[in-house]
C-alpha positions as CSV (number, residue, x, y, z in Angstrom):
1,X,124.5,-66.7,48.3
2,X,125.6,-70.3,49.5
3,X,124.5,-71.9,52.0
4,X,127.6,-71.7,54.0
5,X,130.1,-69.7,53.5
6,X,133.8,-70.7,53.3
7,X,134.6,-69.1,56.6
8,X,131.8,-71.2,58.0
9,X,128.7,-68.4,58.1
10,X,125.5,-69.2,57.1
11,X,124.1,-65.8,57.1
12,X,120.5,-66.9,57.2
13,X,121.1,-68.7,60.4
14,X,121.9,-65.6,62.6
15,X,118.9,-63.6,61.4
16,X,117.6,-61.9,64.2
17,X,113.5,-62.5,63.3
18,X,114.9,-66.1,64.3
19,X,115.5,-65.0,68.4
20,X,116.8,-62.8,70.5
21,X,120.3,-64.4,70.9
22,X,121.4,-63.0,67.6
23,X,122.3,-59.2,67.3
24,X,120.9,-57.4,64.6
25,X,123.7,-54.9,64.6
26,X,126.2,-58.0,63.9
27,X,123.7,-59.1,61.3
28,X,123.3,-55.4,59.4
29,X,126.7,-55.0,59.5
30,X,127.7,-58.5,57.7
31,X,124.5,-57.7,55.2
32,X,125.5,-54.4,54.7
33,X,124.3,-53.5,50.7
34,X,128.0,-51.4,50.4
35,X,130.0,-54.5,51.5
36,X,128.3,-57.7,51.1
37,X,131.9,-59.3,51.2
38,X,131.6,-59.2,55.1
39,X,129.1,-62.2,55.3
40,X,131.4,-64.7,53.4
41,X,135.2,-62.8,54.2
42,X,134.5,-61.8,57.9
43,X,136.1,-64.3,60.6
44,X,136.8,-63.4,64.6
45,X,140.1,-62.7,66.0
46,X,141.6,-61.7,69.1
47,X,144.7,-59.6,69.6
48,X,147.6,-59.7,72.1
49,X,145.3,-56.8,74.3
50,X,142.3,-59.1,74.7
51,X,140.4,-57.2,71.9
52,X,138.1,-59.3,69.2
53,X,137.9,-58.1,65.9
54,X,135.8,-59.0,63.1
55,X,137.3,-59.0,59.4
56,X,140.5,-60.4,57.6
57,X,143.8,-60.8,59.0
58,X,147.2,-61.4,57.4
59,X,149.9,-62.8,60.1
60,X,152.6,-62.1,58.1
61,X,151.8,-58.6,57.7
62,X,150.4,-58.3,60.9
63,X,147.6,-56.3,59.1
64,X,144.1,-56.7,59.9
65,X,141.1,-55.2,57.8
66,X,137.9,-55.0,59.6
67,X,136.4,-53.4,63.1
68,X,136.5,-54.2,66.5
69,X,133.3,-56.5,67.2
70,X,132.1,-54.4,70.0
71,X,131.6,-51.5,68.1
72,X,130.0,-53.7,65.4
73,X,128.0,-54.9,68.2
74,X,127.4,-51.2,69.6
75,X,126.8,-49.2,66.3
76,X,126.0,-51.7,63.7
77,X,126.2,-50.4,59.8
78,X,127.6,-47.4,61.4
79,X,130.9,-49.2,62.5
80,X,133.7,-48.4,59.8
81,X,136.0,-50.9,58.8
82,X,139.9,-49.9,58.5
83,X,143.1,-51.5,57.9
84,X,145.2,-52.0,60.9
85,X,148.6,-52.4,61.2
86,X,150.8,-53.8,63.6
87,X,148.3,-56.3,65.1
88,X,149.3,-59.3,66.4
89,X,146.1,-61.7,66.6
90,X,145.1,-65.4,66.2
91,X,141.6,-66.3,64.9
92,X,138.8,-67.7,67.4
93,X,138.5,-71.4,65.2
94,X,135.2,-72.5,64.6
95,X,133.1,-69.0,66.0
96,X,130.7,-69.4,63.5
97,X,129.4,-72.5,64.3
98,X,129.2,-71.8,68.3
99,X,127.5,-68.3,67.1
100,X,125.1,-70.1,64.9
101,X,124.4,-72.8,67.8
102,X,124.7,-70.2,71.1
103,X,124.4,-66.6,69.6
104,X,125.6,-63.7,71.6
105,X,126.4,-66.1,74.3
106,X,129.3,-67.8,72.1
107,X,130.8,-64.2,72.3
108,X,130.2,-63.7,76.2
109,X,131.0,-67.1,77.2
110,X,131.1,-66.1,81.0
111,X,127.8,-64.7,81.1
112,X,129.0,-61.3,82.6
113,X,128.1,-58.7,79.9
114,X,125.1,-57.2,78.9
115,X,122.9,-57.3,75.7
116,X,120.1,-55.5,74.2
117,X,117.5,-58.3,74.5
118,X,118.7,-59.5,77.9
119,X,115.3,-59.6,79.4
120,X,114.9,-62.6,76.9
121,X,118.0,-64.2,77.8
122,X,117.3,-65.7,81.2
123,X,114.6,-67.7,83.2
124,X,114.7,-66.7,86.5
125,X,113.4,-68.9,89.3
126,X,113.9,-67.1,93.1
127,X,117.7,-66.4,93.9
128,X,118.6,-68.3,90.1
129,X,118.7,-67.4,86.9
130,X,119.4,-69.9,83.5
131,X,120.5,-68.5,80.2
132,X,118.0,-69.2,77.6
133,X,120.2,-68.5,74.6
134,X,122.9,-71.3,75.0
135,X,121.0,-73.1,77.7
136,X,124.4,-73.9,79.7
137,X,125.0,-71.4,82.1
138,X,123.6,-71.2,85.3
139,X,123.8,-68.2,88.4
140,X,122.5,-67.3,91.4
141,X,121.9,-63.6,92.9
142,X,124.7,-62.5,95.5
143,X,123.3,-59.7,98.2
144,X,125.7,-58.0,100.6
145,X,125.4,-54.9,102.4
146,X,127.8,-51.7,102.1
147,X,128.7,-49.2,104.7
148,X,129.3,-45.8,102.8
149,X,130.8,-42.9,104.7
150,X,130.6,-39.5,102.6
151,X,131.6,-36.1,103.2
152,X,130.9,-33.0,101.2
153,X,132.3,-29.4,101.1
154,X,129.5,-26.8,101.7
155,X,129.9,-22.9,101.2
156,X,130.6,-21.1,104.5
157,X,128.1,-18.7,106.3
158,X,128.2,-15.5,105.7
159,X,129.9,-13.3,108.3
160,X,126.9,-11.8,109.2
161,X,125.1,-14.8,110.2
162,X,128.3,-15.8,111.7
163,X,128.0,-12.9,114.0
164,X,124.1,-13.2,114.1
165,X,124.9,-16.6,115.4
166,X,127.3,-15.7,118.0
167,X,125.2,-13.0,119.4
168,X,122.4,-15.8,119.7
169,X,124.8,-18.3,121.7
170,X,125.6,-15.0,124.1
171,X,122.0,-14.3,124.6
172,X,122.0,-18.2,125.8
173,X,124.3,-17.9,128.1
174,X,123.2,-15.1,129.7
175,X,119.9,-16.9,129.9
176,X,121.4,-20.3,131.3
177,X,123.3,-18.0,133.8
178,X,120.0,-15.9,134.8
179,X,118.1,-19.0,134.9
180,X,120.7,-21.2,137.5
181,X,121.3,-17.9,139.4
182,X,117.3,-17.4,140.1
183,X,117.0,-21.2,140.8
184,X,119.7,-21.1,143.6
185,X,117.4,-18.4,145.7
């Protein structure tokens, strides 16, 4: 295999053994024995609906052969590739360079996604944390309290229970009346 493929990817530089910042599922999908071409043909694309795709794209035909990136990240080699038609997409230029440098932070630039291995992603100090994968992102802990009102439907008491309850109230009223009558005398 060439050191760097024509799509800009050097597959051995994104091996999960080099750090948790690299997706094991993406690596296995790219290196799949049944689909060995993926490592040198796959590029990343963004469609008009905001979905990320990995594969090959033919703009004049509006046809993409590949998979949704999120499916690959979640399912690895189990994620099937297909021929998708009528896709309007643009290539994300330089993606593999950013991925080789920053790992999954190249996919989650805003640092809002959760990944398997996130426990190694952050250095936490008090209410601040910084990303160890790319070294650029910093976040602060925001805390707030919310009041929640709840309502719930429950089973109505049986008719006998209602009669018993009414009888108990009648007895209480009689006792109260008797009590107040004797206290006046």
